[in-house]
N, C-alpha and C positions, 0 to 999 in steps of 0.2 A: 583936188579930186573930191567929187561929191559921192558920199556913201549912200547906197540905197538901203532903205530899212526893210528888212524881211523878218522882223521880230515876231510879227503876229501870225505869219503864215503857218508855221508848224503847229501852234496851238489851235488855230482855227481848224486845221485839218484833223487834229486829234479830237477836237470837240465834235466835229461832224461825224467822225468814225465812231466815236462813243455813242452819239445819238442813234446812229444806225444799229449798233450792236444792242443797245437797250431796247430799241424798237423790235428787233428780231427776238430778243429774249422774252419780250412781252407777248409776241405772237405765239411762241412756243408754250409759254406758261398758260396762256389763254386756251390753247388747244388741249393741253393736258388736263386742265381744270374741267373743261366741258366734257371731254371724253371720260374723265373719272366720274362726273355726275351721272352720265348714262350708265356707266359700268356699275355704279353702286345699285342702281335699280335692277340690273340684270343679276347682280350678286344676291340681292334679297329674294329674287325669284328663283334662286338655286339653278341658274343656267350655267352651262359649261364655260362660256365666255363671260367673264365678270369684269371686276374692277381693273385688274392689271392688263387684261387683253384690250379692253376699250381704250384705256389710257395710252397703251403702247401704240395702237393703230392711229389714234388721233395725233399723237406726237410725231410719229413717223411721217404721216401724211403732211403735217405742218412743216416739218423739215424739208420735205420734197418741195413744198410750195415755196419756202424761203430760198432754196437752192435755185428753183426755176425763175424766180423773179430778181434775186439779188446776186446769185452766184456767178453770173456771167458778165457783171458789169465791167470787169477788167478787159474784156474782149471787144468792148464797144470802140469803134474807130470811125473817123470820117474819111480815112484814106481809102480810095478805091483800089489801091494795090493789094490791100489785105482782104482776101475773099473769105470772111468768116461770117456765118449766119447762125442764128439760134432762135428757137421758137419756144416760148414759155409754155404753150399749150401741150407740148409733147409730153412733158413731165406729168401734167395733170392727167392726160389720157392714159399714161402708163400706170398711174396710181389706181385709176378706176379699173383697169384690167387686172391688176395684181390683187386688188381687194375682192374682185369677183371670184378668183381662184380660192382665196382664203375663206369666203363665205360659202362657196360650194362644198368645200371640204368639211364644213360643220353640219351640213344637212344630210340626214340619213332617214331611211324609211324602214319602219318595223311593221310588217303586216300591211294594213291599209292606212296606217297613221304616219304622217311626216313630222319629224322632230327637228327642233332648232331652227325653224324657218324664220321666226321673228328675230331671234338672236343674230342670225346671219344678216337679215335686213338691217338691224341696228348697227352692225359693224360697217356695213356699206355707208350708212348715213354718217357715222362717226368719222369715217375716212374723208367724206365730203366736208364735214365740219372742220376737221384738222386741216385740210387743204385750204379751205376758206380763210382760216386764221393765218396759215402760212403765207398767203399772198396779200394779207393785210385787211381783208374784209371780215373784221371780227364781229361787227354788228349782225350781219346775216347769220353767222355761225351761232351766235348766242340765241337768236330767235329760233333757228332750227333745233338747237339742243333743248330749249324749253318746250317746244312743241312736241319733240320726240319723247321726252320724259313724261309730259302730260299725257300723251297717247298711251305709253306703256303702262302708266299707273292708273289713269282714270278709266281707261277702256276695259279694264279687267272685269268690272262689275257688269256692264252690258254684255260682254262676251259670255260670262258665266250664266247670266239670266237667259240669253238666247239658247245656250247649250242646254240648260236645265229645263226650259219650258217649251222650246220650239223644235229643237233638233231631235232626230231619231237616233238611238244608239243601236248599232249593229255589231255583230261579232260572228266570226267563224269558229266553230267548235269541232273537235275531234274526240270521240268518246270510245275507249276500249272497254269492252265488256269482259266479265269473268268467263273462263272457259265453260262451255255448256249453257250459258245464258242466251236466251232468244232475244232478238233485237226489237220484236213487236212491242213489248211493254215499254221499252225506252222510247220508242218512236211515239207512242201514245202519250207518254209523259211530257215529251218536248212539245207536242202539238197542244197539249192541255195547259201549258203555261199561260197565265193570265196576262193579257195585253202584250203578248209576244207572238210574232208571226214567223212561221217556218218558211223561208223563201226557197230553200233547196235542201234536199236530204238524200244522202247516198249511204248504202250499206255494202260493206265488203268484209272479207275474212282475212285474218292475219294470224298465222301460227295457231290455227284451230279455234280462234276466238273471233266474234264478230266486232267490227269497227263501224260506228255510226258517225258520219261526217255531215254536219248541217251548217247552214248559214241562217242566222236568226236576226230579226229586227224588232226592236222594242218601241213602244210608243213613247212620246214625251212624258216626263216624270217617272219613268220606269227604269230602275237600275237593273240592267240585264245580268250583270255578274252576280248580283244578290239572288236573282231568280234561279240562276244555274247552280248556285251553291247547294240548293236542295237536291238537284239532279246528281251532283257529285257525291252526295252522301248515300245514294241508293246502294243496296246490297249487290246488285248485279253490275255495278260500275267499278272497273278497276282503276282507270285513269281518265281524267278529263283535261284536255289541252285546249287553251284558247289561242286564237290567231292562226290556226291551221287553215290555209286558204281553201275555201270552197266557193266557187263562182255562183252568184245568184242567178236565177232564171231570168 
């Protein structure tokens, strides 16, 4: 009887499996590292979603990518009798939808200002980076992470310069006068603010006192809140509230 040698088969199988596992671990670690790099920048900018959030999103997206590409290998078959189909793109599309809900939950509006929009966008990109690492395309993920960090860091100075030199600061203000104080002197004071234009002004009465609601727009280089600090210190002003919506004409 001739014996068949199967001595190498188990070791070869174990080696191949180990190589796959190491490759998967490398994908996950790459996604975590790239997500952490972007999260550190958001952390230094004092954003609500920082290091841990970005790392977690990237790692989770990478794991979804691994599952979509390698998690269904055991179901592959050449037999037509077994009617099993799977599509690796379905998991990716689900990740995109899910991260959209997560990013939308971070965005909120206070008055006319929208907050956390950039951080929500960075989470969206981090999910794509993690998914790219998960499916094995680490090089594009690295390039995307480098470009994103460079944009978040280096574009702060152009943004601040444009805001300080070209953009106009506007603010809605609601001023409650002391009982018995007439609104005309305050109206004159608002219109006399240097380099500040009164776009709209309304006067109403509340509990026997006048309330002046105005929408102001300042020229570039002018700090509107600093100009309004002089108005808030007037003797005929009880309270001054910023952000009370007054529609401009």
